[in-house]
C-alpha positions as CSV (number, residue, x, y, z in Angstrom):
1,M,118.0,69.5,118.4
2,I,118.7,71.6,115.4
3,S,121.3,69.2,114.2
4,L,118.9,66.2,114.5
5,A,116.1,68.0,112.6
6,G,118.5,69.3,109.9
7,R,120.2,66.0,109.4
8,D,116.9,64.2,109.0
9,I,115.6,66.8,106.6
10,L,118.8,66.4,104.5
11,H,118.3,62.7,104.6
12,T,114.8,62.9,103.1
13,W,115.2,66.2,101.3
14,G,113.3,64.9,98.2
15,K,110.2,64.1,100.1
16,F,110.3,67.5,101.9
17,I,110.8,69.5,98.7
18,F,108.0,67.8,96.7
19,T,105.6,67.8,99.6
20,G,106.5,71.5,100.1
21,I,105.7,72.3,96.5
22,G,102.4,70.5,96.7
23,L,101.5,72.3,99.9
24,G,102.7,75.6,98.3
25,L,100.3,75.2,95.5
26,L,97.4,74.9,98.0
27,I,98.7,78.0,99.8
28,G,99.0,79.8,96.5
29,V,95.3,79.1,95.8
30,T,94.4,80.3,99.3
31,L,96.2,83.6,98.9
32,T,94.7,84.0,95.4
33,M,91.2,83.5,96.7
34,A,91.8,86.1,99.4
35,G,93.1,88.4,96.7
36,V,90.0,87.8,94.6
37,Y,87.9,89.0,97.5
38,R,90.1,92.0,98.1
39,G,89.9,92.8,94.3
40,M,86.1,92.7,94.4
41,V,86.1,95.2,97.3
42,D,88.6,97.4,95.5
43,D,86.6,97.3,92.3
44,A,83.5,98.5,94.2
45,K,85.4,101.3,95.8
46,A,87.0,102.2,92.5
47,L,83.6,102.4,90.9
48,L,82.5,104.9,93.5
49,D,85.7,106.9,93.4
50,N,85.7,107.2,89.6
51,S,82.1,108.4,89.5
52,G,83.2,111.6,91.2
53,A,79.9,111.8,93.1
54,V,79.2,112.6,96.7
55,L,75.5,111.7,96.5
56,W,73.6,109.3,94.3
57,V,70.0,110.2,93.6
58,V,68.0,107.2,92.4
59,Q,64.4,106.0,92.0
60,K,62.5,106.0,95.3
61,D,62.8,102.8,97.4
62,T,65.5,101.2,95.2
63,L,69.1,100.3,95.7
64,G,70.1,101.6,92.3
65,P,71.9,102.3,90.2
66,Y,74.5,99.5,90.7
67,A,72.6,97.0,92.8
68,E,69.2,97.0,91.1
69,S,67.2,98.8,88.4
70,S,66.5,102.5,88.8
71,S,64.7,104.8,86.4
72,I,64.0,108.5,86.8
73,P,63.1,111.2,84.4
74,D,66.1,112.9,82.8
75,D,64.9,116.4,83.5
76,L,65.0,116.0,87.3
77,W,68.6,117.1,87.4
78,R,67.7,120.7,86.9
79,G,65.6,120.8,90.0
80,I,68.2,118.9,92.0
81,R,70.9,121.4,90.7
82,A,68.9,124.2,92.2
83,M,68.7,122.6,95.7
84,P,70.7,124.3,98.5
85,G,74.3,123.0,98.8
86,V,74.4,121.3,95.4
87,A,77.4,122.3,93.3
88,E,76.9,120.0,90.3
89,A,74.3,117.5,89.2
90,A,74.6,115.2,86.2
91,N,72.5,112.4,84.7
92,I,74.0,109.0,84.1
93,T,73.0,105.6,82.9
94,Y,74.5,102.2,83.5
95,L,73.9,99.1,81.3
96,T,75.8,95.9,81.5
97,M,75.8,94.1,78.2
98,Q,77.8,92.5,75.5
99,V,79.7,95.0,73.4
100,G,80.6,93.8,69.9
101,K,83.7,94.3,67.9
102,G,83.5,92.6,64.5
103,D,82.9,88.9,65.1
104,Q,83.9,89.1,68.8
105,D,82.2,90.7,71.8
106,A,83.2,91.5,75.4
107,R,81.2,91.9,78.6
108,A,81.2,95.5,79.6
109,M,79.3,98.1,81.6
110,V,78.1,100.8,79.1
111,V,78.0,104.2,80.8
112,G,76.1,107.1,79.4
113,I,77.7,110.4,80.4
114,T,76.3,114.0,80.2
115,M,78.1,116.0,77.5
116,G,80.2,118.9,78.8
117,G,83.7,117.8,79.3
118,P,86.0,116.2,81.9
119,G,85.3,117.0,85.5
120,I,81.6,116.5,85.2
121,P,80.4,113.7,87.5
122,G,80.4,110.3,85.8
123,W,83.2,111.2,83.3
124,P,86.4,109.1,83.4
125,P,88.8,111.1,85.5
126,H,91.9,110.3,83.5
127,L,93.0,108.6,80.2
128,V,96.0,106.5,79.4
129,A,95.7,107.1,75.6
130,G,93.6,109.1,73.1
131,R,91.2,111.8,74.1
132,Q,87.8,112.3,75.8
133,I,84.5,112.3,74.0
134,T,83.9,115.5,72.2
135,R,80.9,114.6,69.9
136,G,77.4,114.1,71.0
137,H,77.1,110.7,69.2
138,Y,79.0,107.6,68.2
139,E,82.3,108.1,70.1
140,A,83.4,105.9,73.0
141,V,86.1,105.8,75.7
142,A,86.9,102.2,76.8
143,D,88.8,100.6,79.6
144,L,91.9,98.7,78.7
145,A,90.6,95.5,80.3
146,A,87.9,95.3,77.6
147,G,90.7,94.6,75.1
148,F,89.8,97.4,72.7
149,Q,92.3,99.7,71.0
150,L,92.1,103.3,69.7
151,G,90.2,103.4,66.5
152,D,88.3,100.2,67.0
153,V,84.6,100.3,66.0
154,L,82.2,98.9,68.6
155,T,78.6,97.8,68.1
156,I,76.2,98.7,70.9
157,R,72.6,97.8,70.0
158,R,72.0,99.1,66.5
159,N,74.7,101.8,66.5
160,R,78.5,101.8,65.9
161,Y,81.0,103.7,68.0
162,T,84.6,104.6,67.4
163,V,87.0,104.2,70.4
164,V,88.7,107.6,70.8
165,G,90.2,107.2,74.3
166,L,91.4,104.4,76.7
167,T,91.2,104.3,80.5
168,R,92.5,102.0,83.2
169,R,90.8,100.6,86.3
170,M,87.4,101.9,85.3
171,V,85.3,98.9,86.2
172,S,81.9,97.9,87.6
173,S,81.5,96.2,91.0
174,N,81.6,92.9,89.2
175,G,84.9,93.8,87.5
176,D,83.4,94.4,84.1
177,P,85.3,97.0,82.2
178,M,83.5,100.3,81.4
179,V,82.7,101.7,78.0
180,F,81.7,105.4,78.1
181,I,79.4,106.8,75.4
182,P,77.2,110.0,75.2
183,L,74.1,110.0,77.3
184,K,71.6,110.3,74.5
185,D,73.1,107.2,72.8
186,A,73.1,105.3,76.1
187,Q,69.5,106.2,76.7
188,E,68.6,104.9,73.3
189,A,70.5,101.7,73.9
190,Q,68.8,101.1,77.3
191,F,65.3,102.5,77.1
192,L,64.3,102.8,73.4
193,K,62.3,99.9,72.1
194,D,63.1,98.4,68.7
195,N,60.8,99.1,65.7
196,D,59.0,95.8,65.8
197,A,58.2,96.2,69.5
198,I,56.9,99.7,68.9
199,L,54.7,98.6,66.0
200,M,53.2,95.7,68.0
201,Q,52.6,98.0,71.0
202,R,50.8,100.5,68.7
203,R,48.6,97.8,67.4
204,R,47.6,96.6,70.9
205,T,47.0,100.2,72.0
206,T,44.8,101.1,69.0
207,A,42.8,97.9,69.4
208,D,41.8,98.9,73.0
209,P,38.1,100.0,73.0
210,A,39.0,102.9,75.3
211,F,40.6,104.7,72.4
212,N,37.5,104.6,70.3
213,R,35.7,107.2,72.5
214,P,35.4,110.9,71.6
215,G,38.6,112.8,72.3
216,A,40.7,109.6,72.5
217,P,42.9,110.5,69.5
218,E,44.8,113.1,71.5
219,L,45.3,110.6,74.3
220,L,46.4,108.0,71.8
221,D,49.0,110.4,70.5
222,A,50.4,111.0,74.0
223,V,50.5,107.3,74.7
224,L,52.3,106.5,71.5
225,A,54.8,109.3,72.1
226,S,55.6,108.0,75.6
227,Q,56.2,104.5,74.1
228,T,58.8,105.8,71.7
229,G,60.6,108.1,74.1
230,N,63.7,107.5,76.0
231,G,63.7,110.4,78.5
232,Y,64.9,108.4,81.5
233,V,68.2,107.9,83.3
234,N,69.4,105.5,86.1
235,A,70.7,108.1,88.5
236,V,71.8,111.7,89.1
237,L,75.3,112.2,90.4
238,V,75.6,115.1,92.8
239,R,78.6,117.1,94.1
240,I,78.1,119.4,97.1
241,R,79.3,122.9,97.8
242,P,82.0,123.5,100.5
243,G,80.6,124.1,103.9
244,F,77.7,121.6,103.4
245,T,77.5,118.0,104.6
246,A,76.1,115.2,102.6
247,A,73.3,114.7,105.0
248,E,72.3,118.4,104.8
249,V,72.1,118.3,101.0
250,A,70.4,114.8,100.8
251,E,67.5,115.5,103.2
252,P,65.8,118.2,101.1
253,I,66.1,116.1,97.9
254,R,64.4,113.2,99.7
255,R,61.7,115.4,101.1
256,W,60.8,117.6,98.1
257,K,61.8,115.4,95.1
258,R,60.4,112.2,96.5
259,L,63.6,110.3,95.5
260,T,66.1,108.1,97.4
261,V,69.5,109.6,98.0
262,Y,72.6,107.7,99.1
263,D,75.9,109.1,100.3
264,R,79.3,107.4,99.8
265,A,79.2,105.3,103.0
266,Q,75.7,104.1,102.2
267,M,76.5,103.2,98.6
268,E,79.7,101.4,99.7
269,G,77.6,99.4,102.2
270,I,75.2,98.4,99.4
271,L,78.0,97.3,97.1
272,V,80.2,95.5,99.7
273,G,77.5,94.4,102.1
274,K,74.9,93.2,99.6
275,L,76.4,92.5,96.2
276,I,79.7,91.1,97.4
277,A,78.4,89.4,100.6
278,A,77.5,86.1,99.0
279,S,80.8,85.9,97.2
280,A,82.6,86.7,100.4
281,R,80.9,83.8,102.2
282,Q,81.8,81.4,99.4
283,I,85.4,82.5,99.4
284,G,85.4,82.1,103.2
285,M,84.2,78.5,102.9
286,F,86.9,77.7,100.3
287,L,89.6,79.2,102.6
288,V,88.4,77.0,105.5
289,I,88.4,73.9,103.2
290,L,91.9,74.7,101.9
291,A,93.2,75.2,105.5
292,L,91.8,71.8,106.5
293,V,93.4,70.1,103.5
294,S,96.7,71.8,104.2
295,A,96.6,70.6,107.8
296,A,95.8,67.1,106.6
297,I,98.7,67.1,104.2
298,V,101.2,68.4,106.8
299,A,99.9,65.9,109.4
300,F,100.1,63.0,107.0
301,I,103.7,63.7,105.8
302,I,105.0,64.4,109.3
303,Y,103.3,61.2,110.6
304,T,104.8,59.2,107.7
305,L,108.3,60.6,108.3
306,T,108.0,59.8,112.0
307,M,106.9,56.2,111.3
308,D,109.9,55.8,109.0
309,K,112.3,56.5,111.8
310,I,110.6,54.7,114.7
311,R,113.8,52.7,115.3
312,E,116.0,55.9,115.3
313,I,113.7,57.5,117.8
314,A,113.9,54.4,120.0
315,V,117.7,54.6,119.9
316,L,117.6,58.3,120.9
317,K,115.4,57.4,123.9
318,L,117.7,54.5,124.8
319,I,120.7,56.8,125.0
320,G,118.9,59.2,127.2
321,T,117.6,61.8,124.8
322,R,114.9,63.9,126.4
323,N,111.3,63.8,125.1
324,R,111.4,67.5,124.7
325,T,114.3,67.2,122.2
326,I,112.5,64.5,120.2
327,A,109.3,66.6,120.1
328,G,111.3,69.7,119.1
329,M,112.8,67.8,116.2
330,I,109.4,66.7,114.8
331,L,108.0,70.2,115.4
332,Q,110.9,71.8,113.5
333,Q,110.4,69.5,110.6
334,S,106.8,70.4,110.4
335,L,107.6,74.2,110.6
336,V,110.2,73.8,107.9
337,L,107.7,72.1,105.7
338,G,105.2,74.9,106.3
339,V,107.8,77.6,105.5
340,I,108.8,75.9,102.2
341,G,105.1,75.6,101.3
342,F,104.4,79.2,102.1
343,V,107.3,80.5,100.1
344,V,106.2,78.4,97.1
345,G,102.6,79.5,97.6
346,K,103.5,83.2,97.8
347,I,105.6,83.0,94.6
348,T,102.8,81.1,92.8
349,A,100.1,83.6,93.8
350,T,102.3,86.6,92.8
351,F,102.9,85.3,89.3
352,A,99.5,83.8,88.8
353,A,97.4,86.8,89.9
354,P,97.8,88.8,86.7
355,L,96.6,85.9,84.7
356,F,93.2,85.8,86.3
357,P,90.3,87.4,84.4
358,K,89.1,89.2,87.6
359,Y,91.3,91.7,89.5
360,V,93.3,90.0,92.2
361,L,94.7,92.3,94.9
362,L,97.4,90.8,97.1
363,V,97.9,92.9,100.2
364,P,100.8,92.4,102.7
365,I,98.4,91.8,105.7
366,D,96.9,88.8,104.0
367,S,100.4,87.3,103.5
368,I,101.3,87.9,107.1
369,L,98.1,86.4,108.4
370,G,98.5,83.5,106.0
371,F,102.1,82.8,107.2
372,L,101.0,82.9,110.8
373,A,98.1,80.6,110.0
374,M,100.4,78.2,108.2
375,L,102.7,78.0,111.2
376,A,99.7,77.4,113.5
377,I,98.5,74.6,111.2
378,C,102.0,73.0,111.2
379,V,102.1,73.1,115.0
380,L,98.7,71.4,115.3
381,A,99.5,68.9,112.5
382,S,102.7,67.8,114.3
383,I,100.9,66.9,117.6
384,I,99.8,63.4,116.4
385,A,103.3,62.5,115.3
386,I,104.8,63.9,118.5
387,R,102.4,61.8,120.7
388,M,103.2,58.7,118.7
389,A,107.0,59.4,119.0
390,L,106.8,59.9,122.7
391,K,105.1,56.5,123.2
392,V,107.9,54.6,121.4
393,D,109.5,52.0,123.7
394,P,113.3,52.3,123.9
395,A,113.5,48.5,123.9
396,A,112.4,48.6,120.2
397,A,116.0,49.8,119.4
398,I,117.4,46.4,120.3
399,G,114.4,44.3,119.5
């Protein structure tokens, strides 16, 4: 049986090789799509790990700061810091935007970090080059994926920042590289209105008849001051003291500060279960389609090869070859085709993954499951050819 299958493969080796390469490209795309999903999940987990937080305190009844907008006063961290079990509390802002460099720009998540030094929640935990931010304004630390280098001057809103440090794998849940700047600068970039907007708002406010009453000037001054202020952040990152659990620390903050608090498991559920869920379903549909296409290709090529040797199969049956032997020959050819395709696909995915703009994480379990799925597809695809071969009349050999 092995000799029959091997001899037939050697006889039509060109068709096998080229079909295996085509099938391998499909398998490579399948493995890469699975790697894209794995990469998205890893990006979300890396975002949470790199924040250094145990609890995320955000605006009440929001899924912030990563899934939706959250805005809380920037002085709340003091009260949170005084709560039982809280070891550290730090303000932070997140803003996804285009960061300019000369005539070019890059999509990035701009992170505003509280000044103080490495180790504070929100700061990049490690650098691959340069130094951390030491000035209160106009310095930045950027991830390597953004394409910036030490000494580059970036434009964020109306201000310019010099890149003093570089990080690696500091990305948002969407895979956008992070750019860290001082908190005050980030607040200005996110919350402060431009001069024209402030001027127009002042005109609308002063035109309101309510401000023409006695005592209204003081109220007007307060309103105008609030319109030009930027005293808000997206979240407060919290670390807890040893001996306390996340639930024990979070409950008093929710009760007394009237804020929403998420622990690590809840935040991961939001990122993976809500932000990535739609992408996961799309990738799942693509994987099903690619599996069906792969099965169709294998079935077609095995069916074609079987049709080309109908007379040879009839001769085998005429000399007394058992049906099990003939079926085994066709099945082996199908499995060899699947193995060739998987090897080509695995090599293709491995070398193509670094070229993708998004992070592609290829894990061994996906390769093992993919290989087993490919063998199952080959077995199912060979059934049609086997049924046809077993129906061949031995008399066709002498007809």
